[in-house]
Kinemage of the C-alpha trace (Angstrom):
@kinemage 1
@onewidth
@group {chain A} dominant
@subgroup {mainchain}
@vectorlist {calphas} color= white
{ca met a 1} P 168.187 46.427 -64.109
{ca asn a 2} L 169.571 42.911 -63.652
{ca leu a 3} L 171.833 41.758 -60.801
{ca arg a 4} L 175.029 41.808 -62.933
{ca ile a 5} L 174.471 45.492 -63.803
{ca leu a 6} L 173.692 46.356 -60.174
{ca trp a 7} L 176.853 44.577 -59.031
{ca thr a 8} L 178.967 46.423 -61.655
{ca val a 9} L 177.473 49.790 -60.714
{ca gly a 10} L 178.115 49.029 -57.044
{ca leu a 11} L 181.786 48.271 -57.699
{ca leu a 12} L 182.170 51.476 -59.736
{ca leu a 13} L 180.595 53.555 -56.962
{ca leu a 14} L 182.818 51.863 -54.374
{ca ala a 15} L 185.902 52.473 -56.505
{ca gly a 16} L 184.906 56.128 -56.876
{ca ala a 17} L 184.469 56.455 -53.119
{ca cys a 18} L 187.913 54.925 -52.599
{ca arg a 19} L 189.552 57.304 -55.062
{ca ala a 20} L 187.978 60.279 -53.247
{ca gln a 21} L 189.928 59.353 -50.109
{ca thr a 22} L 193.579 59.925 -49.311
{ca glu a 23} L 195.361 56.740 -50.293
{ca ile a 24} L 198.634 55.338 -48.951
{ca arg a 25} L 200.380 52.960 -51.292
{ca val a 26} L 202.787 50.286 -50.155
{ca ala a 27} L 204.531 47.439 -51.954
{ca val a 28} L 205.825 44.122 -50.631
{ca val a 29} L 208.531 42.175 -52.405
{ca asn a 30} L 209.222 38.442 -52.285
{ca pro a 31} L 213.048 38.195 -52.386
{ca thr a 32} L 213.024 34.421 -52.900
{ca gln a 33} L 212.162 32.065 -55.744
{ca ile a 34} L 209.589 30.237 -53.644
{ca leu a 35} L 205.824 30.602 -53.552
{ca arg a 36} L 204.721 32.269 -50.324
{ca val a 37} L 201.122 31.385 -49.406
{ca gln a 38} L 199.333 33.405 -46.711
{ca glu a 39} L 202.364 35.575 -46.081
{ca ser a 40} L 201.766 37.809 -43.045
{ca ile a 41} L 202.535 41.491 -43.703
{ca glu a 42} L 202.851 43.627 -40.573
{ca leu a 43} L 202.969 47.410 -41.048
{ca asp a 44} L 204.189 49.671 -38.251
{ca trp a 45} L 201.446 52.182 -37.494
{ca ala a 46} L 204.043 54.908 -36.849
{ca glu a 47} L 205.052 54.630 -40.518
{ca ile a 48} L 201.421 54.860 -41.614
{ca gln a 49} L 200.852 57.964 -39.472
{ca lys a 50} L 203.788 59.698 -41.133
{ca arg a 51} L 201.778 59.515 -44.340
{ca ser a 52} L 198.294 60.192 -42.954
{ca ala a 53} L 197.964 61.622 -39.455
{ca asp a 54} L 194.152 61.420 -39.549
{ca leu a 55} L 193.880 57.719 -40.310
{ca lys a 56} L 192.712 55.533 -37.387
{ca pro a 57} L 193.808 51.879 -37.023
{ca gln a 58} L 190.327 50.385 -36.623
{ca glu a 59} L 188.981 52.381 -39.587
{ca thr a 60} L 191.720 51.410 -42.032
{ca ala a 61} L 191.076 49.211 -45.042
{ca val a 62} L 193.752 47.428 -47.050
{ca leu a 63} L 193.029 46.882 -50.755
{ca asp a 64} L 194.859 44.833 -53.341
{ca ala a 65} L 195.986 47.589 -55.722
{ca ser a 66} L 195.458 45.478 -58.850
{ca thr a 67} L 191.853 44.518 -58.042
{ca arg a 68} L 190.903 47.102 -55.379
{ca gln a 69} L 189.365 44.255 -53.401
{ca pro a 70} L 189.516 44.634 -49.584
{ca leu a 71} L 191.644 42.219 -47.574
{ca arg a 72} L 191.147 40.770 -44.111
{ca thr a 73} L 193.090 42.797 -41.524
{ca gln a 74} L 193.917 42.850 -37.814
{ca val a 75} L 195.134 45.669 -35.598
{ca leu a 76} L 197.809 44.602 -33.102
{ca gln a 77} L 198.616 46.642 -29.999
{ca ile a 78} L 201.422 44.914 -28.111
{ca asp a 79} L 204.236 46.335 -25.951
{ca gly a 80} L 203.080 49.885 -26.632
{ca arg a 81} L 203.416 49.405 -30.407
{ca thr a 82} L 200.522 49.447 -32.861
{ca ser a 83} L 200.692 47.647 -36.192
{ca leu a 84} L 198.360 46.631 -38.989
{ca leu a 85} L 198.420 43.014 -40.137
{ca phe a 86} L 197.157 41.469 -43.364
{ca gln a 87} L 198.009 38.426 -45.483
{ca thr a 88} L 198.670 37.857 -49.155
{ca asp a 89} L 200.066 35.234 -51.543
{ca leu a 90} L 203.313 36.091 -53.328
{ca gln a 91} L 204.691 34.408 -56.426
{ca pro a 92} L 208.464 33.836 -56.672
{ca gly a 93} L 210.196 37.217 -56.925
{ca gln a 94} L 206.869 39.068 -57.085
{ca lys a 95} L 206.384 42.712 -56.135
{ca lys a 96} L 202.797 43.411 -55.127
{ca glu a 97} L 201.159 46.750 -54.307
{ca phe a 98} L 198.465 47.578 -51.756
{ca ile a 99} L 196.377 50.615 -50.878
{ca leu a 100} L 195.612 51.809 -47.350
{ca leu a 101} L 192.714 54.217 -46.772
{ca lys a 102} L 189.839 54.974 -44.433
{ca arg a 103} L 187.214 52.284 -44.965
{ca pro a 104} L 184.458 53.758 -47.161
{ca glu a 105} L 180.884 53.478 -45.977
{ca gly a 106} L 179.432 50.176 -47.118
{ca met a 107} L 182.795 48.435 -47.490
{ca thr a 108} L 183.141 45.273 -45.399
{ca glu a 109} L 186.171 43.064 -44.972
{ca pro a 110} L 186.006 39.513 -46.299
{ca asp a 111} L 185.089 37.054 -43.560
{ca ser a 112} L 185.934 33.390 -43.092
{ca pro a 113} L 185.414 30.694 -40.446
{ca ala a 114} L 189.195 30.165 -40.570
{ca arg a 115} L 190.855 32.140 -37.796
{ca thr a 116} L 193.433 31.959 -35.048
{ca tyr a 117} L 192.241 31.569 -31.484
{ca cys a 118} L 193.617 31.161 -27.966
{ca arg a 119} L 192.179 30.948 -24.477
{ca phe a 120} L 192.652 29.787 -20.900
{ca ile a 121} L 190.570 26.644 -20.279
{ca pro a 122} L 189.830 26.397 -16.541
{ca glu a 123} L 187.100 23.820 -17.150
{ca arg a 124} L 189.834 21.480 -18.443
{ca lys a 125} L 192.187 21.723 -15.430
{ca asp a 126} L 193.737 25.079 -16.361
{ca asp a 127} L 194.905 24.163 -19.849
{ca phe a 128} L 195.878 26.966 -22.195
{ca gly a 129} L 194.975 26.226 -25.806
{ca trp a 130} L 195.732 27.902 -29.119
{ca glu a 131} L 194.993 27.050 -32.737
{ca asn a 132} L 194.595 28.220 -36.303
{ca asp a 133} L 193.277 26.680 -39.503
{ca lys a 134} L 196.092 24.096 -39.617
{ca ala a 135} L 196.777 22.786 -36.102
{ca ala a 136} L 195.949 23.130 -32.418
{ca tyr a 137} L 198.088 23.043 -29.268
{ca arg a 138} L 197.891 23.299 -25.514
{ca met a 139} L 200.046 23.630 -22.418
{ca tyr a 140} L 199.247 22.661 -18.850
{ca gly a 141} L 198.375 24.825 -15.861
{ca pro a 142} L 198.258 24.563 -12.064
{ca ala a 143} L 195.102 22.452 -11.724
{ca leu a 144} L 196.717 19.511 -13.558
{ca glu a 145} L 199.833 19.288 -11.400
{ca tyr a 146} L 198.406 16.368 -9.424
{ca glu a 147} L 198.671 14.317 -12.644
{ca thr a 148} L 201.036 15.940 -15.163
{ca ile a 149} L 203.820 18.467 -14.628
{ca thr a 150} L 205.377 19.744 -17.828
{ca ser a 151} L 206.192 22.853 -19.829
{ca gly a 152} L 206.192 20.713 -22.980
{ca ile a 153} L 203.843 21.374 -25.886
{ca asp a 154} L 200.880 19.107 -26.613
{ca ala a 155} L 199.964 18.910 -30.324
{ca trp a 156} L 196.443 18.252 -31.630
{ca gly a 157} L 195.584 17.164 -35.159
{ca lys a 158} L 193.026 19.122 -37.194
{ca cys a 159} L 191.446 18.557 -40.592
{ca val a 160} L 189.015 21.518 -40.577
{ca pro a 161} L 189.873 25.249 -40.878
{ca tyr a 162} L 187.643 26.546 -38.073
{ca pro a 163} L 188.386 26.520 -34.312
{ca val a 164} L 187.723 23.216 -32.528
{ca ile a 165} L 189.190 23.586 -29.034
{ca asp a 166} L 185.997 24.907 -27.446
{ca lys a 167} L 183.863 22.261 -29.128
{ca phe a 168} L 186.142 19.393 -28.101
{ca ile a 169} L 186.248 20.554 -24.471
{ca arg a 170} L 182.485 21.222 -24.344
{ca asp a 171} L 181.620 17.862 -25.892
{ca tyr a 172} L 183.939 16.117 -23.456
{ca asn a 173} L 182.437 17.857 -20.433
{ca glu a 174} L 178.785 17.707 -21.490
{ca lys a 175} L 178.564 14.527 -23.575
{ca gln a 176} L 181.631 12.613 -22.374
{ca ile a 177} L 182.897 12.433 -25.969
{ca pro a 178} L 186.654 11.792 -25.705
{ca tyr a 179} L 188.745 14.176 -27.795
{ca his a 180} L 191.604 11.661 -28.010
{ca tyr a 181} L 189.803 10.079 -30.975
{ca asp a 182} L 188.921 11.578 -34.343
{ca his a 183} L 185.212 12.245 -34.743
{ca gly a 184} L 185.669 13.911 -38.130
{ca glu a 185} L 187.451 17.157 -37.212
{ca gly a 186} L 190.605 16.041 -35.389
{ca gly a 187} L 191.666 15.524 -31.795
{ca asp a 188} L 194.471 15.120 -29.291
{ca phe a 189} L 196.553 12.170 -30.487
{ca tyr a 190} L 199.851 13.079 -28.816
{ca lys a 191} L 201.216 12.327 -25.344
{ca val a 192} L 203.516 14.883 -23.728
{ca gly a 193} L 204.401 13.669 -20.232
{ca asn a 194} L 207.269 15.320 -18.370
{ca thr a 195} L 209.142 16.152 -21.597
{ca leu a 196} L 209.542 18.978 -24.101
{ca gly a 197} L 206.712 17.359 -26.066
{ca cys a 198} L 206.368 18.737 -29.585
{ca gly a 199} L 208.719 21.726 -29.557
{ca gly a 200} L 209.232 22.959 -26.002
{ca leu a 201} L 212.383 24.759 -24.797
{ca ala a 202} L 214.204 24.545 -21.455
{ca pro a 203} L 217.671 24.884 -19.894
{ca phe a 204} L 220.024 22.066 -20.935
{ca val a 205} L 222.662 21.290 -18.294
{ca asp a 206} L 225.155 18.386 -18.269
{ca gly a 207} L 223.264 16.574 -21.017
{ca lys a 208} L 219.880 16.874 -19.260
{ca val a 209} L 216.756 18.803 -20.190
{ca cys a 210} L 215.896 20.787 -17.014
{ca leu a 211} L 212.135 21.212 -17.113
{ca pro a 212} L 210.401 23.256 -14.395
{ca pro a 213} L 208.922 21.097 -11.602
{ca his a 214} L 205.597 22.884 -11.952
{ca asn a 215} L 203.201 24.085 -14.657
{ca phe a 216} L 202.637 27.696 -15.681
{ca val a 217} L 201.330 29.959 -12.920
{ca gln a 218} L 200.079 32.969 -14.911
{ca trp a 219} L 198.664 33.590 -18.377
{ca lys a 220} L 197.948 36.706 -20.418
{ca ile a 221} L 196.319 37.143 -23.835
{ca leu a 222} L 197.868 39.919 -25.959
{ca ala a 223} L 195.939 39.371 -29.212
{ca asn a 224} L 193.218 36.981 -30.315
{ca gly a 225} L 192.752 36.665 -34.050
{ca pro a 226} L 191.557 36.535 -36.680
{ca leu a 227} L 195.010 36.540 -38.340
{ca arg a 228} L 197.286 36.264 -35.312
{ca ser a 229} L 196.868 35.226 -31.676
{ca val a 230} L 199.486 36.021 -29.029
{ca phe a 231} L 199.689 35.039 -25.365
{ca glu a 232} L 202.168 34.701 -22.506
{ca leu a 233} L 202.707 31.988 -19.894
{ca thr a 234} L 204.793 32.599 -16.759
{ca tyr a 235} L 206.785 29.936 -14.885
{ca arg a 236} L 207.974 30.635 -11.357
{ca pro a 237} L 211.672 30.036 -10.467
{ca trp a 238} L 213.169 26.545 -10.478
{ca gln a 239} L 216.580 24.964 -10.222
{ca ala a 240} L 218.303 23.996 -13.474
{ca gly a 241} L 221.632 22.482 -12.472
{ca pro a 242} L 223.573 25.303 -10.758
{ca tyr a 243} L 221.166 27.963 -12.057
{ca thr a 244} L 217.970 29.335 -10.540
{ca val a 245} L 215.813 30.438 -13.456
{ca ser a 246} L 212.348 31.792 -14.148
{ca glu a 247} L 210.697 32.168 -17.528
{ca val a 248} L 208.025 33.942 -19.542
{ca lys a 249} L 206.994 32.233 -22.797
{ca arg a 250} L 205.338 34.412 -25.425
{ca val a 251} L 203.644 32.330 -28.109
{ca ser a 252} L 202.069 33.602 -31.320
{ca ile a 253} L 200.398 31.754 -34.166
{ca asp a 254} L 199.458 33.133 -37.597
{ca leu a 255} L 196.692 31.948 -39.860
{ca gly a 256} L 197.968 29.422 -42.378
{ca ser a 257} L 201.100 28.375 -40.466
{ca asn a 258} L 201.733 24.974 -38.889
{ca leu a 259} L 204.415 26.530 -36.678
{ca ser a 260} L 204.033 28.876 -33.728
{ca arg a 261} L 206.572 31.590 -32.954
{ca ile a 262} L 207.886 31.034 -29.414
{ca glu a 263} L 209.801 33.737 -27.551
{ca cys a 264} L 211.294 32.691 -24.192
{ca thr a 265} L 212.600 35.297 -21.745
{ca tyr a 266} L 214.704 33.915 -18.888
{ca thr a 267} L 215.760 35.504 -15.630
{ca cys a 268} L 218.839 34.193 -13.789
{ca thr a 269} L 221.060 36.024 -11.294
{ca gln a 270} L 224.005 33.562 -11.388
{ca thr a 271} L 224.877 33.956 -15.073
{ca asp a 272} L 224.182 36.010 -18.169
{ca thr a 273} L 224.413 32.960 -20.455
{ca leu a 274} L 222.221 29.869 -20.253
{ca pro a 275} L 222.601 26.570 -22.129
{ca leu a 276} L 219.218 25.868 -23.741
{ca ala a 277} L 217.602 23.166 -25.837
{ca ala a 278} L 214.460 23.197 -27.950
{ca gly a 279} L 213.221 19.858 -29.100
{ca ile a 280} L 210.935 16.906 -29.494
{ca val a 281} L 210.567 13.868 -27.238
{ca leu a 282} L 211.535 10.597 -28.957
{ca arg a 283} L 209.400 7.474 -28.692
{ca glu a 284} L 210.141 3.759 -29.046
{ca thr a 285} L 207.526 3.599 -31.803
{ca ser a 286} L 209.599 5.588 -34.322
{ca gln a 287} L 213.184 6.239 -35.410
{ca gln a 288} L 212.226 8.642 -38.205
{ca thr a 289} L 214.178 11.816 -37.516
{ca trp a 290} L 215.478 14.625 -39.710
{ca lys a 291} L 218.289 17.054 -38.920
{ca ala a 292} L 219.288 20.113 -40.940
{ca pro a 293} L 220.976 23.440 -40.137
{ca gln a 294} L 218.959 25.020 -37.308
{ca ser a 295} L 216.079 22.601 -37.996
{ca ile a 296} L 214.826 19.218 -36.787
{ca ala a 297} L 211.772 17.045 -37.423
{ca tyr a 298} L 210.257 13.822 -36.148
{ca trp a 299} L 207.636 11.501 -37.663
{ca leu a 300} L 205.798 9.115 -35.369
{ca pro a 301} L 202.618 7.052 -35.153
{ca thr a 302} L 199.737 8.843 -33.486
{ca asp a 303} L 198.481 7.686 -30.107
{ca phe a 304} L 194.891 6.402 -29.816
{ca ile a 305} L 194.202 6.231 -33.604
{ca ser a 306} L 195.985 5.035 -36.740
{ca gly a 307} L 198.101 7.470 -38.718
{ca his a 308} L 201.132 9.683 -38.127
{ca met a 309} L 202.014 13.094 -36.777
{ca gly a 310} L 205.053 15.202 -37.548
{ca cys a 311} L 206.764 17.580 -35.126
{ca gly a 312} L 209.271 20.240 -36.134
{ca val a 313} L 211.499 22.955 -34.646
{ca val a 314} L 213.181 25.745 -36.634
{ca phe a 315} L 215.546 28.550 -35.618
{ca gly a 316} L 216.195 31.482 -37.902
{ca ala a 317} L 219.497 32.701 -39.305
{ca gly a 318} L 221.820 34.051 -36.621
{ca trp a 319} L 220.956 31.437 -34.023
{ca ala a 320} L 223.765 28.936 -33.381
{ca ala a 321} L 221.405 26.028 -32.712
{ca glu a 322} L 223.038 22.610 -33.167
{ca pro a 323} L 221.039 19.403 -33.764
{ca thr a 324} L 221.720 16.471 -31.452
{ca glu a 325} L 219.996 13.640 -29.574
{ca ala a 326} L 220.180 13.536 -25.783
{ca asp a 327} L 218.072 12.756 -22.724
{ca gly a 328} L 215.410 10.998 -24.815
{ca his a 329} L 214.932 13.990 -27.125
{ca leu a 330} L 215.806 15.198 -30.591
{ca leu a 331} L 217.233 18.645 -29.814
{ca leu a 332} L 218.571 21.933 -31.100
{ca thr a 333} L 221.007 23.181 -28.443
{ca leu a 334} L 222.470 26.642 -28.000
{ca ser a 335} L 224.312 28.857 -25.540
{ca his a 336} L 222.054 31.867 -25.047
{ca lys a 337} L 222.681 35.383 -23.708
{ca ile a 338} L 219.607 35.990 -21.572
{ca ala a 339} L 219.658 39.745 -22.074
{ca lys a 340} L 217.372 39.094 -25.042
{ca pro a 341} L 214.629 36.481 -25.577
{ca ala a 342} L 215.337 33.164 -27.268
{ca val a 343} L 213.148 33.023 -30.385
{ca tyr a 344} L 212.312 29.963 -32.456
{ca tyr a 345} L 209.403 28.233 -34.207
{ca ala a 346} L 207.764 24.904 -33.414
{ca gly a 347} L 204.735 23.025 -34.644
{ca ser a 348} L 203.151 19.867 -35.974
{ca cys a 349} L 201.208 18.223 -38.784
{ca trp a 350} L 198.794 15.302 -39.087
{ca asp a 351} L 198.878 12.944 -42.053
{ca lys a 352} L 195.097 12.990 -42.453
{ca asn a 353} L 195.766 16.313 -44.168
{ca glu a 354} L 196.836 15.513 -47.740
{ca gln a 355} L 199.444 18.291 -47.595
{ca phe a 356} L 201.420 16.218 -45.080
{ca asn a 357} L 200.687 12.575 -45.844
{ca thr a 358} L 204.400 11.697 -45.888
{ca phe a 359} L 207.423 12.590 -43.770
{ca glu a 360} L 209.137 13.949 -46.881
{ca lys a 361} L 206.350 16.508 -47.381
{ca trp a 362} L 206.710 17.628 -43.771
{ca gln a 363} L 210.461 18.027 -44.213
{ca gln a 364} L 209.933 20.084 -47.369
{ca tyr a 365} L 207.462 22.308 -45.543
{ca leu a 366} L 210.039 22.998 -42.829
{ca lys a 367} L 212.755 23.713 -45.422
{ca thr a 368} L 210.475 26.212 -47.159
{ca phe a 369} L 209.419 27.727 -43.832
{ca lys a 370} L 213.062 28.348 -42.958
{ca gln a 371} L 213.706 29.940 -46.353
{ca arg a 372} L 210.816 32.322 -45.744
{ca leu a 373} L 212.015 33.006 -42.209
{ca asp a 374} L 215.588 33.754 -43.266
{ca ser a 375} L 214.529 35.899 -46.252
{ca pro a 376} L 211.588 38.042 -45.092
{ca val a 377} L 209.540 40.088 -47.530
{ca ala a 378} L 210.632 43.673 -48.055
{ca val a 379} L 208.203 46.552 -47.498
{ca glu a 380} L 208.432 49.650 -49.706
{ca trp a 381} L 206.385 52.791 -49.055
{ca leu a 382} L 205.399 54.333 -52.389
{ca pro a 383} L 204.903 58.017 -53.223
C-alpha cells in the first residue's frame, strides 16, 4: 500500500472517529465587506457547556467544518472566566462553520513557530517584553529608574514570525551583540524617553501629559500564547495635576495583529472622571502624521539604522477620543469615567516588512483594523 493510500485511509478513519463523538457546531459571520485575516474567535466556555457538559477545555478540538481539519486553539482562564480561542480567515460577508468535539486519539493540533509571547526580563533591568509574529514591545521596570523613568511603550521591529526577545537579550548579555541594530531578524530601533512612546496612555491635565514619576512596580502574566498573551503592570500612586492616581495596565496581543489591546484601570479618590490622552511622541525628524476619527498614526525614521517605523493608536466606536497635538505628542484625548477601564489599541510597524513599506499602507491597515474593531464577527450556535 503506497503512502497516498495510507494517508487517505488515515483521514477516513479520523473522520469516522470524529463523527462517533458528540459534535457542537458553531458559525461565525463576517458582517463587513473586508477580508479578515487571522480573525480571533473567542467562545465562552459557559456556552459550550450548555451544549456538552462532559467536554473539557483542554481536550477540545476545533475543526473547520468544510475540511474537518483541526485548528490551533488556546484555552484562556482570566478573571474567573474560561474561553476557547481559535483563529480563521474570513472573506467579505462570509459565514463559516466549525465543529467542536473531544479531541480523538491520534489527532494533533497544527503547530507553528509563530506565536505570541510575554515575560518579565530581570536580566535586562526589569523590562517587561511582549511580542507576536508581527512586532515586539517592552515597558520599563524598577531596576531602570536610575536611567529612564517612563510608562511609555517601546516598539521593536521584527521581520521573522518567531519570538526574538529572549534571543536578543541573551545575545546582548552573553555575546555583547547590540539589539539596537538589525542582524537579520529585527531589533529595537525606537527611543521612548520620558514620553508616551509608541502608544502609551496617561492623565492629561492643563495641556500636559502627566506620566508617573516611576516605572511599573508589579507585573502579572495572565496568559502566554500561542494565540494570545495577556499581562498586567501596576503603577503606584502619583500626582497628575490636582489628582492623585494609581493605575493597572492590562495588555494583550493576538497572533497576526500589529496592535495590542490596552486596558487601563485608574483609581482616584478626588474625582470620578479623569482627562486622559493616548498617543505618540513626536520627533524633529518627521512631520508625517495622520488623524482620523478615533485614530492617529505617525511615520518616522528609525533610530540606529536606515528605514522607517510607523506608530498607531485606535479607539473603538463609543469612545469620544479627539485627535490633537500637544506637549510634544500626537494625541487622542478623552474625558473618562474611571468606574470602568479605558480600552484602546496601539502598535507599530517596520518598513522592512513589505506589508508596510509606505506610510499609506500603514494608514490603510489602521483603517481596516478599526472597521474590524467596530464591526466584530457574529457567533451563531447551530443545532
